[in-house]
C-alpha positions as CSV (number, residue, x, y, z in Angstrom):
1,A,40.4,-51.1,-22.4
2,N,36.9,-51.9,-21.0
3,R,38.3,-51.9,-17.5
4,N,40.0,-48.5,-18.1
5,A,36.7,-47.1,-19.4
6,K,34.9,-48.2,-16.2
7,F,37.5,-46.6,-14.1
8,Y,37.2,-43.3,-15.9
9,R,33.4,-43.4,-15.9
10,R,33.5,-44.1,-12.1
11,Q,36.0,-41.4,-11.6
12,F,33.9,-38.9,-13.6
13,G,30.8,-39.8,-11.5
14,I,32.7,-39.2,-8.3
15,Y,34.0,-35.8,-9.5
16,A,30.6,-34.8,-10.8
17,R,29.0,-35.7,-7.4
18,L,31.7,-33.8,-5.5
19,S,31.3,-30.8,-7.9
20,L,27.5,-30.8,-7.5
21,D,27.9,-31.1,-3.7
22,E,30.3,-28.1,-3.6
23,I,28.1,-26.0,-6.0
24,L,25.1,-26.7,-3.7
25,S,27.1,-25.8,-0.6
26,K,28.3,-22.5,-2.1
27,G,24.8,-21.8,-3.5
28,L,23.2,-22.4,0.0
29,Y,25.8,-20.1,1.5
30,F,24.8,-17.4,-1.1
31,F,21.1,-17.8,-0.8
32,S,21.1,-17.9,2.9
33,G,22.8,-14.5,3.2
34,G,26.2,-15.8,4.2
35,V,25.0,-18.0,7.1
36,D,27.1,-21.2,7.2
37,Q,25.1,-24.4,6.7
38,D,25.8,-27.9,8.0
39,D,28.9,-29.1,6.1
40,G,28.2,-32.8,7.0
41,S,24.7,-32.9,5.5
42,S,23.8,-35.2,2.7
43,L,23.5,-34.3,-1.0
44,P,19.7,-34.7,-1.1
45,Y,19.4,-32.4,1.9
46,K,21.6,-29.8,0.2
47,L,19.6,-30.1,-3.0
48,L,16.4,-29.6,-1.0
49,M,17.8,-26.6,0.9
50,F,19.2,-25.1,-2.4
51,G,15.7,-25.3,-4.0
52,F,14.1,-23.8,-0.9
53,G,16.7,-21.0,-0.8
54,F,16.2,-20.2,-4.5
55,F,12.4,-20.1,-4.0
56,I,12.9,-17.6,-1.1
57,L,15.3,-15.5,-3.2
58,I,12.8,-15.3,-6.1
59,T,9.9,-14.5,-3.8
60,I,11.7,-11.7,-1.9
61,S,13.1,-10.3,-5.1
62,S,9.6,-10.1,-6.7
63,Y,8.2,-8.6,-3.5
64,V,10.9,-5.9,-3.5
65,A,10.4,-5.1,-7.2
66,N,6.7,-4.8,-6.8
67,L,7.1,-2.6,-3.7
68,A,9.6,-0.4,-5.5
69,A,7.2,-0.1,-8.5
70,F,4.3,0.8,-6.2
71,L,6.3,3.4,-4.2
72,T,7.7,5.2,-7.3
73,R,4.4,5.6,-9.2
74,S,3.1,9.0,-9.4
75,V,-0.5,9.9,-8.5
76,P,-1.4,12.9,-10.8
77,D,-5.0,13.4,-9.5
78,Y,-4.0,13.6,-5.8
79,V,-5.3,16.6,-3.9
80,A,-3.8,16.9,-0.5
81,S,-5.5,20.0,0.9
82,V,-8.3,22.6,0.4
83,E,-5.7,25.0,-1.0
84,G,-4.8,22.4,-3.6
85,A,-8.4,21.9,-4.6
86,I,-8.9,25.7,-4.8
87,N,-5.8,26.2,-6.9
88,A,-6.9,23.4,-9.2
89,G,-10.3,24.9,-9.6
90,L,-12.1,21.8,-8.3
91,K,-15.6,21.6,-6.9
92,I,-15.7,20.5,-3.3
93,C,-18.6,18.5,-1.8
94,G,-19.3,19.5,1.8
95,H,-21.8,18.7,4.5
96,P,-24.7,21.1,4.3
97,A,-24.7,21.7,8.1
98,L,-21.2,23.3,7.7
99,A,-22.0,25.4,4.7
100,E,-21.8,28.8,6.4
101,E,-18.6,28.0,8.2
102,L,-16.9,26.5,5.2
103,Q,-17.8,29.4,2.9
104,F,-16.6,31.9,5.6
105,K,-13.3,30.1,6.0
106,W,-12.7,29.4,2.3
107,P,-14.4,32.2,0.3
108,D,-12.5,31.3,-2.9
109,A,-13.6,27.7,-2.8
110,N,-16.3,26.3,-5.1
111,F,-18.4,24.3,-2.6
112,V,-21.3,22.1,-3.5
113,F,-23.7,21.2,-0.6
114,S,-26.0,18.2,-0.7
115,K,-29.7,19.0,-0.6
116,S,-30.9,15.4,-0.2
117,G,-30.9,15.4,3.6
118,K,-28.9,12.1,3.7
119,E,-26.0,13.4,5.7
120,F,-22.7,12.0,4.4
121,Y,-24.4,9.6,2.1
122,G,-25.9,12.6,0.3
123,V,-22.4,14.2,0.0
124,L,-21.1,10.9,-1.5
125,E,-24.1,10.7,-3.9
126,D,-23.3,14.2,-5.2
127,Y,-19.7,13.1,-5.8
128,Q,-20.9,10.0,-7.6
129,A,-23.2,12.1,-9.7
130,G,-20.3,14.2,-10.8
131,K,-21.5,17.4,-9.1
132,C,-18.1,17.8,-7.4
133,D,-14.5,16.6,-7.7
134,V,-13.4,16.1,-4.1
135,L,-15.0,15.6,-0.7
136,A,-14.5,17.6,2.5
137,V,-15.5,15.2,5.2
138,G,-14.0,14.6,8.6
139,R,-12.4,11.3,9.5
140,E,-14.0,11.3,12.9
141,D,-17.4,11.9,11.5
142,T,-17.3,8.9,9.2
143,M,-14.9,6.4,10.7
144,M,-17.5,4.3,12.5
145,D,-19.8,3.8,9.5
146,L,-18.2,0.8,7.7
147,E,-20.7,0.9,4.9
148,L,-19.8,4.5,4.1
149,L,-16.1,3.7,4.4
150,N,-16.5,0.8,1.9
151,M,-18.3,3.2,-0.5
152,F,-15.3,5.6,-0.2
153,C,-12.9,2.8,-1.0
154,D,-15.0,1.7,-4.0
155,E,-14.8,5.3,-5.3
156,G,-11.0,5.4,-4.7
157,L,-11.3,8.1,-2.1
158,L,-8.9,8.5,0.8
159,Y,-8.4,10.7,3.8
160,T,-5.6,13.3,4.0
161,N,-4.2,15.0,7.1
162,S,-5.3,18.4,5.8
163,L,-7.4,20.5,8.2
164,V,-10.5,21.8,6.4
165,L,-12.4,23.4,9.3
166,E,-12.1,23.8,13.0
167,N,-15.4,24.0,14.8
168,P,-14.8,24.8,18.5
169,V,-17.3,23.3,20.9
170,A,-17.4,24.4,24.5
171,F,-19.7,24.8,27.4
172,P,-19.8,27.9,29.5
173,I,-18.4,27.6,32.9
174,R,-20.8,30.3,34.4
175,P,-24.4,31.1,33.3
176,D,-23.6,34.8,32.8
177,L,-21.0,34.1,30.1
């Protein structure tokens, strides 16, 4: 009877190992996206690859879930254009050198122009002080000032592709023009 029990225990161990080996093989096939793995590899290697594949699956799944959550969130305070700011009744901070042109182009807008004389830093200070709700600044005017860009980021501001003002600059080709 003892001999028979040893035989069944050994037989159970063999079947358990074969089952585990087959489960790991099929799991590796599943986690690797259907790419066949080495059939002749050892059980420890398959176990290691199974763990690595499971780690990659969990990592990619969490990345995709986070990306989907980020892309589907709504941004209720987003203003994409001057028209949107006018329709929402928002105050717009603008550079004082462009006051006349901005008021001519957008007569219905509620502009606030900085009187501090600090260029774009003054415009940002007015925004931080709550004097206005959005900024009308050009990307090309501020892109090279990293300190100012960092301050924009700290305030949660971003650039849009909306055109606020075109200011044509040209030189005459003849003196009599």
